[in-house]
N, C-alpha and C positions, 0 to 999 in steps of 0.2 A: 645676692650671695647664694652659694650652693656648695654642698659638700658631697663627695661621692665616697662610699665605702665599698671595698671589695668583699664579696662573700666567698669564703673558702670552699673548696670542693667538698661535697658530701653534706652540705648544709642547704636546706630549702627555706626560702623566704617567701612570705605572702603578705600583701598589703590589701586590707579591706577597709576603705574609708580612713578612719583615724587609728586603726588597729594594725599592729604588725605581729605576725606569727612566724617564729623562727624554729625550725625543726632540725635536729641533728642526731648523731648516733647515741647520745646520752640523755635525750629528752626533748621536750618542746616547751618553749617559753612564748607567751603572748602578752602583749602590753598595749594599752590604749594611750594615745597621745591626744587628749581632747583640748587642743589649743588652736586658736584662730591664727591665720597667717602662717601656717606650717604646711608644706607640701612634701609628701613622701611618695616616692616611686621606686618600685623594685622591678628590674628587668635585666636579663643577661648576666647574672652573677654580680650585680651591683645594686646598691641601695643609694638613691639620691635624695638628699634632704635640702630643702631651702626654707629659710625663715626670714622674717622681717628684721629680727635682731640677731646679731652674731652670737651673743651669750646664750640665747635660747637654742640656737642651732647647735652650738657646741655641747650643751647639756644633753640634748637628745642624741647626738652622735655618741657621747659617752655611754648612754643607756643602751643604745643598739650594739655597741662594741661589747658590753657586758653580756648581752643576750647571745651574741655570736660566740663569745668565749665560753659561756655556761653550757651550751648544748654540746660542746666538744669535751670540756673538762669541768664537771660540776664544782660549784663553790662549796668549800668546807670550813666550818667553824668548829673549834674544839673548846670544850669547857671542862673544868675540873671540880669535882666535889671535894670540899675541904671541911673538916670538922675537928673541933678540939674538945667540946663538951659532950655532945650527944652524937652517937653514930647514926647518921641518916641514910636512908635508902631511897633510891630513885627507880621508877619503873615507868614503862610506857605501854599503853593498851588503847587501841583504836584511836590514834592521834590525840590521846589525852596523857599528858605527862604528869606524874604524881611524885611527890616527895613526902616521905613519912618520917616522923621523929625529928623534925627540924627544931632545934633548941628544946627538945622534950615535949613538943606540942602533941596533943592526942589526935587531932584531926589532920589528915593529909592536906597538903597544899597542892592544888591542881591547876594546870593550864591547858587550854585547848589549842593545839598546834594547827597551823594552816595546812591545807592539802597540797601535795607536791613536794613535801619535805620528808627526808629519810633521817630518822634519829636512831642512833645505836648507843647503848650503854655498855661499856667495857670496864668493869671494876669501878675505879674512881674517875674515869674519863667518859665524857659524852661527846659524840660526834654528830654534827648536824650537816647534812648534805642536800643540795638542791641545784638544778641548773639555773634557777632564778635567784640571783643574789639578794633581792629584796625579801623573798620568802625565807631564805636561809638565815638572813640577818634578823628578821622578825622572830623566827622560831627561837634562835639563840638568845635573843633579848628577853623573850617571854620566860624562858627557862631560868635565865640569870635573875630576872626580877622576882621570881617566886621566893627567893631567899633574901630579898631586900629587907633590912630591918631599920627601924627608926626608934628614936628615944632610948638608944643604947649606945655605949661607947664602942666604936668599930675596932679600937685597939685591943679591947678585951674579948669581945664576941667576934671571933674570926671565922665562925661557921658560915658556910654558904656555898654557892656554885658560882665560879668565876671563869670568865672567858680568858683562855690562855693563847688562842691562836685564831686569827682572822685570815681571810684569803690573802695570802702574800705577806702577812705581818705576824711575827711571833711576839706576843705581849710579855709573857713570863712562863716559867715552867714550874 
């Protein structure tokens, strides 16, 4: 079994052992595929994958397609800050995201964001952008999980940061 992927013009691919590096106009994404029985070759505007099992091969083809797509048009997640009880504020400094006054707490809640992610705060909306879909998703989830509450009724305590848009999917407004 073998699958060939065409590499669009303007995108450079490089294979070094079990690592693939994809560079394009909007950034560079590199990923390791530490799997036995997987062969990856890049030559002449094509990437060829062959694996022992078709499911494994299709999984890695999807990962590589995301890499090729991300270096042309970065992946974007949008989150919304919502509060009913206490007005909270969000800030970002040196890849550290911070929320103050969440449910009236005195200490800020903080999350360390991964490198390679661009986070912008515009009023009540937070935008997370990266050419690597996994880094963008991880950063968006870390921000969303900062306001996760337990032992309280979610119908009463509606405060938090909620994901409203994923790449290609609008969740709610």
